[in-house]
NUTOR-879680 format. One record per residue: residue number from 1; residue in one letter; chain; y, x, z of N, C-alpha, C in turn. Coordinates in pm, whole numbers, plus 50000, padded with zeros to 5 digits. Atoms other than C-alpha are relative to their C-alpha. Example, Ala and Ser with C-alpha at 12.3 -4.5 7.8 and 13.67 -1.06 7.14 Angstrom:
2
ATOM resi resn chain  n.py  n.px  n.pz ca.py ca.px ca.pz  c.py  c.px  c.pz
ATOM    1    A     A 49881 50089 50000 49550 51230 50780 50120 50090 50000
ATOM    2    S     A 49881 49918 49994 49894 51367 50714 50109 49923 50073
% end
This chain:
266
ATOM resi resn chain  n.py  n.px  n.pz ca.py ca.px ca.pz  c.py  c.px  c.pz
ATOM    1    X     A 49869 50091 50041 50021 49979 49971 50108 50115 50025
ATOM    2    X     A 49915 49912 50004 50314 50143 49872 50140 49892 50021
ATOM    3    X     A 49889 50080 49975 50700 50041 49930 50119 50033 49939
ATOM    4    X     A 49847 49991 50048 51058 50034 49808 50068 49922 50025
ATOM    5    X     A 49866 50046 49976 51380 49904 49873 50129 49927 49915
ATOM    6    X     A 49926 50056 50049 51593 49639 49736 50096 49953 50079
ATOM    7    X     A 49879 50073 49913 51962 49546 49905 49955 50008 50143
ATOM    8    X     A 50039 49967 49880 51832 49670 50213 49870 49916 50021
ATOM    9    X     A 50171 50053 50019 51487 49486 50169 49890 50084 49981
ATOM   10    X     A 50113 49955 50039 51168 49659 50218 49891 49931 49961
ATOM   11    X     A 50111 50058 50097 50907 49560 49938 49877 50054 50020
ATOM   12    X     A 50137 49934 50019 50534 49646 49950 49964 49947 49888
ATOM   13    X     A 50069 50026 50109 50337 49665 49670 49856 50078 49964
ATOM   14    X     A 50104 49932 50048 49984 49743 49518 49965 49991 49919
ATOM   15    X     A 50047 50000 50174 49755 49797 49222 49865 49927 50037
ATOM   16    X     A 50121 50039 50044 49484 49594 49117 49949 50007 49872
ATOM   17    X     A 50017 49987 50145 49304 49689 48822 50111 50038 49947
ATOM   18    X     A 49908 49913 50070 49562 49933 48693 50152 49922 49990
ATOM   19    X     A 49923 50086 49993 49805 49659 48773 50095 49979 50097
ATOM   20    X     A 49962 50005 49900 50100 49652 48965 50054 49829 50096
ATOM   21    X     A 50017 50122 49908 50147 49340 49273 50089 50033 50075
ATOM   22    X     A 49858 49965 49904 50482 49330 49420 49984 49856 50127
ATOM   23    X     A 49978 50112 49924 50530 49118 49762 50099 49913 49973
ATOM   24    X     A 49881 50116 50018 50693 48782 49703 50034 49938 50170
ATOM   25    X     A 49994 49999 49854 50657 48760 50104 50146 50052 50037
ATOM   26    X     A 49878 49872 49994 50903 49089 50118 50135 49930 49954
ATOM   27    X     A 49872 50012 50073 51136 48967 49859 50067 49900 50064
ATOM   28    X     A 49947 50134 49945 51181 48617 49998 50120 50024 50118
ATOM   29    X     A 49922 49960 49919 51352 48810 50292 50168 50004 49973
ATOM   30    X     A 49864 49978 50040 51672 48837 50082 50036 49898 49993
ATOM   31    X     A 49937 50109 50044 51722 48506 50013 50045 49903 50112
ATOM   32    X     A 49930 50088 49859 51981 48297 50260 49921 49870 49999
ATOM   33    X     A 50062 50120 49916 51863 48024 50454 49845 49969 49993
ATOM   34    X     A 50122 50034 49920 51515 47847 50528 49918 49961 49838
ATOM   35    X     A 50042 50063 50085 51321 47872 50215 49833 50041 49977
ATOM   36    X     A 50115 49990 49965 50914 47896 50140 49958 50033 49859
ATOM   37    X     A 50040 50005 50157 50742 48009 49831 49927 49889 49933
ATOM   38    X     A 50029 50146 50053 50584 47671 49794 50102 49940 49939
ATOM   39    X     A 49915 50077 50082 50960 47546 49712 50022 50057 49865
ATOM   40    X     A 50010 49957 50143 50935 47780 49408 49922 49970 49907
ATOM   41    X     A 50120 50051 50084 50590 47672 49332 50050 49833 49955
ATOM   42    X     A 49965 50080 50038 50752 47375 49319 50061 49894 49878
ATOM   43    X     A 49920 50005 50105 50979 47397 49057 49931 49984 49852
ATOM   44    X     A 50079 49989 50108 50847 47303 48698 50051 50091 49952
ATOM   45    X     A 50013 49861 50118 50990 47603 48484 49891 50081 50066
ATOM   46    X     A 50066 49924 49948 50805 47797 48758 49859 49966 49960
ATOM   47    X     A 50163 50034 50054 50457 47627 48675 49986 50012 49855
ATOM   48    X     A 50051 49983 50106 50520 47645 48325 50012 50169 49945
ATOM   49    X     A 50003 49837 49990 50612 48041 48348 49849 50025 50027
ATOM   50    X     A 50142 49933 49984 50292 48111 48528 49902 49954 49908
ATOM   51    X     A 50107 50028 50128 50075 47902 48280 50006 50059 49902
ATOM   52    X     A 49961 49894 50100 50246 48093 48013 49922 50157 50025
ATOM   53    X     A 50022 49856 49957 50164 48414 48205 49822 50017 49999
ATOM   54    X     A 50149 50017 50034 49798 48313 48245 49930 49983 49892
ATOM   55    X     A 50122 50023 50176 49689 48199 47908 50051 50136 49930
ATOM   56    X     A 50002 49858 50093 49807 48561 47759 49912 50119 50103
ATOM   57    X     A 50052 49916 49904 49638 48754 48077 49870 49977 50052
ATOM   58    X     A 50100 50050 49929 49353 48522 48191 49901 49907 49944
ATOM   59    X     A 50078 50077 50070 49058 48418 48014 49944 49883 50100
ATOM   60    X     A 50081 50066 49907 48887 48215 48311 50129 49889 50052
ATOM   61    X     A 49895 50072 49946 49230 48033 48356 49927 49844 50001
ATOM   62    X     A 50061 50161 49982 49150 47640 48455 50133 49925 49924
ATOM   63    X     A 49918 50079 50071 49371 47458 48211 49998 49866 50034
ATOM   64    X     A 49974 50171 49982 49272 47101 48306 50051 50016 50120
ATOM   65    X     A 49911 50027 49888 49388 47152 48672 50149 50070 49980
ATOM   66    X     A 49856 49994 50024 49680 47304 48535 50101 49909 49975
ATOM   67    X     A 49972 50111 50115 49762 47016 48304 50079 49925 50118
ATOM   68    X     A 50007 50098 49887 49728 46802 48650 50137 50050 50064
ATOM   69    X     A 49891 49931 49926 49982 47039 48822 50109 49972 49934
ATOM   70    X     A 49876 50025 50068 50244 47038 48578 50058 49861 49971
ATOM   71    X     A 49915 50090 50018 50279 46712 48525 50018 49880 50142
ATOM   72    X     A 49920 50065 49864 50357 46655 48895 50076 50089 50038
ATOM   73    X     A 49869 49893 49966 50597 46931 48929 50122 49956 49982
ATOM   74    X     A 49887 50046 50000 50917 46868 49019 50024 49842 50022
ATOM   75    X     A 50000 50149 49912 50833 46500 49193 50052 50035 50123
ATOM   76    X     A 49951 49967 49855 50994 46481 49529 49843 50001 50074
ATOM   77    X     A 50137 50021 49912 50624 46409 49659 49906 50115 49960
ATOM   78    X     A 50088 49889 49981 50462 46716 49515 50031 50126 50041
ATOM   79    X     A 49968 49894 49932 50398 47023 49694 49827 50080 49978
ATOM   80    X     A 50107 49933 50026 50145 47264 49633 50032 50187 50066
ATOM   81    X     A 50015 49825 49927 50054 47630 49833 49948 50097 49905
ATOM   82    X     A 50050 49858 50109 49984 47964 49673 49850 50010 50032
ATOM   83    X     A 50164 49996 50048 49595 47920 49784 49955 49902 49913
ATOM   84    X     A 50055 50114 50049 49583 47573 49657 50009 50037 49821
ATOM   85    X     A 49967 49963 50163 49724 47714 49298 49875 50073 49987
ATOM   86    X     A 50113 49910 50057 49496 48014 49321 49858 49941 49955
ATOM   87    X     A 50148 50068 50013 49177 47807 49392 49971 49890 49887
ATOM   88    X     A 50023 50100 50086 49248 47528 49150 50005 50060 49862
ATOM   89    X     A 49966 49959 50151 49370 47712 48841 49902 50156 49975
ATOM   90    X     A 50064 49856 50006 49157 48069 48925 50110 50075 49949
ATOM   91    X     A 49903 49899 50060 49497 48233 48858 49979 50144 50051
ATOM   92    X     A 50041 49861 49990 49494 48602 48866 50148 50090 50033
ATOM   93    X     A 49867 49928 50032 49898 48652 48844 50050 49972 50156
ATOM   94    X     A 49969 50011 49847 49967 48532 49206 49867 50014 50104
ATOM   95    X     A 50144 49958 49913 49713 48648 49499 50094 49987 50165
ATOM   96    X     A 49968 49982 49821 49752 48582 49904 49922 50108 50047
ATOM   97    X     A 50068 49894 49904 49649 48870 50124 50023 49944 50137
ATOM   98    X     A 49998 49973 49873 49542 48887 50465 50009 50115 50084
ATOM   99    X     A 49999 49899 49908 49577 49102 50753 50128 50062 49997
ATOM  100    X     A 49899 49920 49973 49826 49402 50839 50134 49976 49898
ATOM  101    X     A 49931 50028 50110 50002 49348 50477 49976 49886 49935
ATOM  102    X     A 50021 50140 50055 49940 48988 50449 50130 49943 49941
ATOM  103    X     A 49898 50088 50076 50140 48758 50229 49969 49973 49855
ATOM  104    X     A 50017 50017 50154 50194 48651 49855 50054 50103 49928
ATOM  105    X     A 49973 49895 50092 50173 48888 49600 50002 49964 49841
ATOM  106    X     A 50016 50078 50189 50238 48849 49201 49989 50141 49939
ATOM  107    X     A 50023 49909 50066 50181 49057 48931 50179 50033 49959
ATOM  108    X     A 49861 49950 50011 50525 49280 48852 50074 49877 49907
ATOM  109    X     A 49914 50105 50109 50609 49023 48552 50041 49875 50061
ATOM  110    X     A 49963 50103 49903 50597 48742 48802 50134 50023 50104
ATOM  111    X     A 49904 50004 49884 50766 48898 49069 50137 50011 49944
ATOM  112    X     A 49844 49990 50050 51054 48977 48847 50091 49891 49981
ATOM  113    X     A 49957 50105 50066 51079 48631 48748 50038 49924 50135
ATOM  114    X     A 49962 50060 49888 51060 48527 49113 50169 50073 50045
ATOM  115    X     A 49881 49948 49920 51364 48759 49191 50133 49922 49916
ATOM  116    X     A 49868 50052 50067 51592 48570 48965 50024 49867 50099
ATOM  117    X     A 49966 50084 49885 51511 48302 49213 50081 50005 50121
ATOM  118    X     A 49969 49952 49866 51643 48484 49502 50142 50010 49904
ATOM  119    X     A 49847 49992 50084 51978 48585 49253 50001 50090 49894
ATOM  120    X     A 49976 49941 50115 52062 48735 48930 49995 50164 50050
ATOM  121    X     A 49946 49853 49944 52204 49042 49126 49857 50053 50050
ATOM  122    X     A 50077 49964 49912 51865 49074 49336 49875 50034 49874
ATOM  123    X     A 50076 49978 50089 51641 49061 48990 50036 50139 49938
ATOM  124    X     A 49996 49877 50062 51809 49328 48825 49981 50122 50064
ATOM  125    X     A 50033 49860 49907 51820 49581 49132 49849 49987 50003
ATOM  126    X     A 50180 50020 49991 51455 49476 49157 49917 50105 49886
ATOM  127    X     A 50046 49948 50129 51395 49589 48836 50017 50140 49964
ATOM  128    X     A 49961 49855 50030 51588 49913 48791 49921 50100 50155
ATOM  129    X     A 50046 49900 49928 51456 50028 49117 49846 50025 49996
ATOM  130    X     A 50152 49967 50046 51075 49958 49041 49995 50070 49892
ATOM  131    X     A 50005 49949 50080 51118 50117 48747 50010 50165 50001
ATOM  132    X     A 49994 49858 49975 51259 50444 48889 49912 50020 50086
ATOM  133    X     A 50107 49940 49919 51000 50459 49162 49849 50025 49872
ATOM  134    X     A 50107 49959 50082 50721 50430 48874 50004 50134 49896
ATOM  135    X     A 49954 49885 50064 50890 50720 48685 49954 50093 50082
ATOM  136    X     A 50020 49909 49915 50901 50908 48984 49868 50029 50030
ATOM  137    X     A 50171 50002 49974 50522 50842 49047 49929 50088 49846
ATOM  138    X     A 50076 49951 50132 50432 50942 48681 50024 50153 50017
ATOM  139    X     A 49981 49879 49982 50633 51278 48745 49913 50054 50086
ATOM  140    X     A 50069 49965 49901 50416 51322 49037 49860 50031 49952
ATOM  141    X     A 50136 50011 50090 50094 51230 48846 49990 50102 49930
ATOM  142    X     A 50022 49865 50105 50179 51513 48597 50011 50119 50075
ATOM  143    X     A 49996 49914 49933 50246 51732 48864 49899 50027 50055
ATOM  144    X     A 50133 49981 49909 49927 51730 49047 49923 49993 49878
ATOM  145    X     A 50116 49944 50111 49738 51728 48696 49993 50146 49965
ATOM  146    X     A 49997 49865 50041 49899 52052 48607 49960 50105 50075
ATOM  147    X     A 50014 49932 49880 49835 52162 48971 49841 50026 49990
ATOM  148    X     A 50151 50020 50031 49466 52093 48904 49963 50074 49912
ATOM  149    X     A 49967 49877 50130 49487 52271 48550 50003 50126 50045
ATOM  150    X     A 50006 49898 49959 49574 52544 48739 49892 50079 50063
ATOM  151    X     A 50117 49955 49930 49303 52538 48988 49869 50029 49919
ATOM  152    X     A 50141 50017 50094 49006 52479 48728 50032 50142 49907
ATOM  153    X     A 49982 49878 50056 49151 52792 48519 50003 50131 50094
ATOM  154    X     A 50024 49862 49915 49178 53006 48819 49863 50024 50042
ATOM  155    X     A 50177 49983 50045 48792 52946 48829 49949 50070 49954
ATOM  156    X     A 50036 49910 50129 48766 53086 48500 50075 50122 50015
ATOM  157    X     A 49935 49867 50005 48999 53382 48591 49912 50078 50079
ATOM  158    X     A 50057 49874 49886 48824 53507 48894 49825 49979 49958
ATOM  159    X     A 50165 49972 50052 48455 53422 48730 50033 50155 49916
ATOM  160    X     A 49956 49898 50041 48597 53678 48506 49986 50142 50042
ATOM  161    X     A 49960 49875 49917 48700 53921 48732 49865 50031 50067
ATOM  162    X     A 50150 49969 49923 48354 53902 48937 49911 50064 49900
ATOM  163    X     A 50089 49961 50055 48178 53970 48632 50041 50143 49938
ATOM  164    X     A 49974 49887 50078 48377 54243 48471 50099 50090 50086
ATOM  165    X     A 49906 49896 49923 48600 54421 48759 49937 50052 50144
ATOM  166    X     A 50048 50006 49857 48370 54386 49097 49871 50092 49996
ATOM  167    X     A 50139 49929 49953 48119 54669 49162 49916 49958 50071
ATOM  168    X     A 50092 50095 49913 47823 54549 49306 49989 50037 50153
ATOM  169    X     A 50025 49973 49871 47843 54731 49619 50154 49987 50091
ATOM  170    X     A 49854 50032 49958 48211 54613 49736 49992 49908 50113
ATOM  171    X     A 49981 50063 49853 48279 54493 50085 50068 49873 49950
ATOM  172    X     A 49943 50119 50004 48388 54132 50128 50164 50004 49994
ATOM  173    X     A 49861 49963 49984 48728 54280 50220 50063 50050 49863
ATOM  174    X     A 49981 49921 50105 48735 54501 49919 50016 49888 49845
ATOM  175    X     A 50025 50102 50104 48653 54215 49681 50121 49898 50007
ATOM  176    X     A 49906 50081 50006 48925 54005 49826 50138 50025 49947
ATOM  177    X     A 49916 49882 50045 49148 54295 49755 50060 49979 49855
ATOM  178    X     A 49971 50018 50135 49071 54298 49386 50028 49840 49936
ATOM  179    X     A 49917 50175 50051 49144 53895 49338 50086 50014 50028
ATOM  180    X     A 49849 49993 50010 49455 53944 49479 50050 50050 49919
ATOM  181    X     A 49956 49937 50145 49555 54204 49267 49998 49924 49856
ATOM  182    X     A 50010 50072 50110 49464 54021 48978 50078 49885 50009
ATOM  183    X     A 49960 50109 50003 49606 53709 49093 50175 50032 50014
ATOM  184    X     A 49867 49961 49982 49953 53922 49156 50046 50030 49877
ATOM  185    X     A 49964 49965 50143 49906 54019 48774 50066 49872 49964
ATOM  186    X     A 49961 50110 50054 49979 53658 48686 50158 49991 50072
ATOM  187    X     A 49902 50069 49926 50246 53593 48977 50097 50124 49935
ATOM  188    X     A 49861 49939 50087 50443 53933 48830 50019 49967 49868
ATOM  189    X     A 49958 50002 50142 50421 53820 48471 50087 49883 49990
ATOM  190    X     A 49933 50135 49980 50551 53443 48550 50136 50027 50092
ATOM  191    X     A 49883 50034 49919 50772 53473 48874 50061 50146 50033
ATOM  192    X     A 49918 49879 49983 50856 53839 48860 49974 50074 50166
ATOM  193    X     A 50023 49939 49883 50701 53925 49225 49854 49941 50024
ATOM  194    X     A 50118 50014 49969 50380 53972 49394 49992 49876 50109
ATOM  195    X     A 49970 50086 49929 50278 53713 49656 50025 50036 50133
ATOM  196    X     A 49972 49953 49876 50329 53934 49967 50163 50010 49941
ATOM  197    X     A 49864 50033 50031 50688 53960 49817 50069 49870 49990
ATOM  198    X     A 49977 50106 49980 50727 53640 49769 50019 49955 50176
ATOM  199    X     A 50010 50040 49832 50636 53569 50153 50098 50052 50071
ATOM  200    X     A 49893 49913 49942 50876 53817 50247 50147 49946 50005
ATOM  201    X     A 49824 50054 50031 51200 53689 50079 49989 49834 50018
ATOM  202    X     A 49999 50117 49961 51078 53327 50199 49921 49963 50103
ATOM  203    X     A 50098 49990 49859 50937 53364 50577 50041 49833 50041
ATOM  204    X     A 49977 50120 49959 51055 52994 50638 49899 49886 49907
ATOM  205    X     A 50082 50073 50093 50835 52849 50343 49818 50014 50053
ATOM  206    X     A 50145 49998 50004 50469 52756 50373 49945 49979 49871
ATOM  207    X     A 50082 49995 50165 50195 52791 50101 50026 50150 49929
ATOM  208    X     A 49949 49866 50105 50272 53055 49817 50091 49974 49923
ATOM  209    X     A 49890 50039 50131 50468 53096 49540 49948 49886 49880
ATOM  210    X     A 50044 50105 50091 50257 52885 49333 50016 49868 50037
ATOM  211    X     A 50009 50122 49905 50309 52579 49570 50123 49944 49970
ATOM  212    X     A 49850 50040 50036 50680 52586 49466 50027 50022 49875
ATOM  213    X     A 49975 49976 50155 50616 52644 49064 50062 49845 49990
ATOM  214    X     A 49953 50086 50122 50775 52379 48815 49878 49957 49915
ATOM  215    X     A 50130 50035 50088 50544 52196 48582 50020 50085 49892
ATOM  216    X     A 49993 49879 50152 50675 52446 48294 49921 50116 50069
ATOM  217    X     A 50047 49890 49916 50572 52714 48548 49810 50007 50005
ATOM  218    X     A 50114 50018 49994 50230 52564 48603 49932 50011 49879
ATOM  219    X     A 50048 49984 50125 50146 52495 48250 49973 50153 49954
ATOM  220    X     A 50000 49873 50072 50241 52856 48137 49899 50098 50110
ATOM  221    X     A 50081 49960 49921 50034 52969 48471 49849 49999 49915
ATOM  222    X     A 50115 50032 50067 49720 52815 48350 49973 50028 49871
ATOM  223    X     A 50047 49937 50134 49745 52925 47990 49982 50168 50027
ATOM  224    X     A 50007 49899 49974 49799 53257 48124 49894 50057 50053
ATOM  225    X     A 50170 49972 49941 49486 53250 48335 49902 49999 49885
ATOM  226    X     A 50113 50005 50121 49282 53155 48023 49985 50145 49929
ATOM  227    X     A 49990 49887 50089 49399 53445 47821 50001 50120 50106
ATOM  228    X     A 50025 49894 49945 49398 53680 48105 49854 50026 50020
ATOM  229    X     A 50138 50017 49975 49026 53593 48181 49947 50090 49845
ATOM  230    X     A 50036 49958 50126 48982 53684 47784 50040 50186 50030
ATOM  231    X     A 49936 49883 49983 49175 54007 47845 49904 50124 50070
ATOM  232    X     A 50075 49916 49909 48959 54121 48105 49842 49987 49998
ATOM  233    X     A 50091 49993 50040 48642 54042 47941 49988 50089 49887
ATOM  234    X     A 50013 49882 50117 48766 54274 47650 50007 50117 50082
ATOM  235    X     A 49988 49865 49921 48814 54554 47923 50142 50033 49987
ATOM  236    X     A 49862 49917 50021 49174 54600 47859 50070 49996 50160
ATOM  237    X     A 49982 49943 49852 49294 54782 48154 50168 49935 50056
ATOM  238    X     A 49904 50097 49920 49540 54575 48411 50140 50053 49974
ATOM  239    X     A 49893 49996 50012 49886 54756 48348 50033 49960 49866
ATOM  240    X     A 49984 50063 50129 49854 54690 47974 49968 49843 49978
ATOM  241    X     A 50016 50160 50017 49741 54329 48012 50122 49951 50085
ATOM  242    X     A 49859 50015 49957 50060 54288 48243 50096 49992 49942
ATOM  243    X     A 49892 50016 50113 50287 54375 47989 50011 49875 49897
ATOM  244    X     A 50012 50119 50090 50132 54127 47744 49993 49863 50063
ATOM  245    X     A 49977 50136 49944 50108 53856 47987 50145 49944 50024
ATOM  246    X     A 49841 50042 49978 50496 53894 48064 50049 49941 49872
ATOM  247    X     A 49954 50040 50127 50577 53885 47715 49937 49847 49945
ATOM  248    X     A 50057 50146 50015 50350 53561 47670 50081 49907 50054
ATOM  249    X     A 49918 50113 49926 50508 53390 47960 50153 49982 49978
ATOM  250    X     A 49861 50019 50061 50867 53474 47846 50011 49898 49920
ATOM  251    X     A 49988 50126 50113 50792 53297 47512 49960 49885 50031
ATOM  252    X     A 50047 50111 49982 50601 53026 47644 50109 49915 50086
ATOM  253    X     A 49902 50089 49930 50864 52931 47918 50107 49979 49944
ATOM  254    X     A 49904 50051 50092 51131 52956 47638 49978 49863 49919
ATOM  255    X     A 50060 50086 50073 50938 52711 47438 50004 49862 50088
ATOM  256    X     A 50029 50103 49896 50831 52481 47738 50183 49939 50040
ATOM  257    X     A 49881 50050 49989 51218 52463 47828 50104 49922 49946
ATOM  258    X     A 49936 50053 50111 51365 52413 47513 49939 49850 49943
ATOM  259    X     A 50051 50100 50024 51102 52148 47459 50034 49857 50102
ATOM  260    X     A 49959 50062 49922 51214 51991 47767 50164 49929 50001
ATOM  261    X     A 49851 50056 50029 51572 51969 47670 50012 49907 49885
ATOM  262    X     A 49973 50109 50121 51499 51784 47356 49940 49872 50040
ATOM  263    X     A 50051 50118 49921 51326 51515 47559 50105 49955 50072
ATOM  264    X     A 49949 50051 49941 51592 51495 47766 50120 49930 49924
ATOM  265    X     A 49920 50030 50097 51839 51458 47485 49974 49850 49933
ATOM  266    X     A 50034 50124 50041 51659 51178 47326 49992 49918 50084
% end
């Protein structure tokens, strides 16, 4: 369960089958006066909108029950709860949850429409804030993917070191020193400093230099790990590999930076 804020109102949302559902119960807190979601469901326009949405997304929608509800919507005597709506029509666009985060949730398409019932301003701010939030989530997903790719390539890299640079009788400490030296070949090629130098320059930061790398640096790092493993297998000495890798890093970072600039301009 995640959350965001609109007009000082905390709104929770969660995911069902890769679709986002936003809390109508939370959104209702921004509406002045005593109102309930059942009041919104009494509106004929609401029922028509929900019916069209279900028609487009739900193959099991009960059109017979929907027709009965639609014929009664708008009458003074008409009233229906979310639970009744779901049970009678097999709706998937609106769901009722129980427990700690209980309440009524709706697919984002429907939640945005519900936002208009609160106020036009609320609806616009809701859409804007939710889109900003999803964009941030995508950035994080991209960063994590690049980080995981870097870890996979690091395994390829260390395997090449183990097979080609580690004499059989080295101690565990000596072995770790060889791995660390090879990791620093990449650190020097991309970041211009060893892991030790980074720690000395950043005593208040936890982790290592790679934990603070941006996406372009992680992409470049993943590429260099593959290239360096090839160089190691070919028997190229470390000093020559460092020079080659540094040139490749500079070239790739220039390309990645220029590509990002073009994307931002578009």
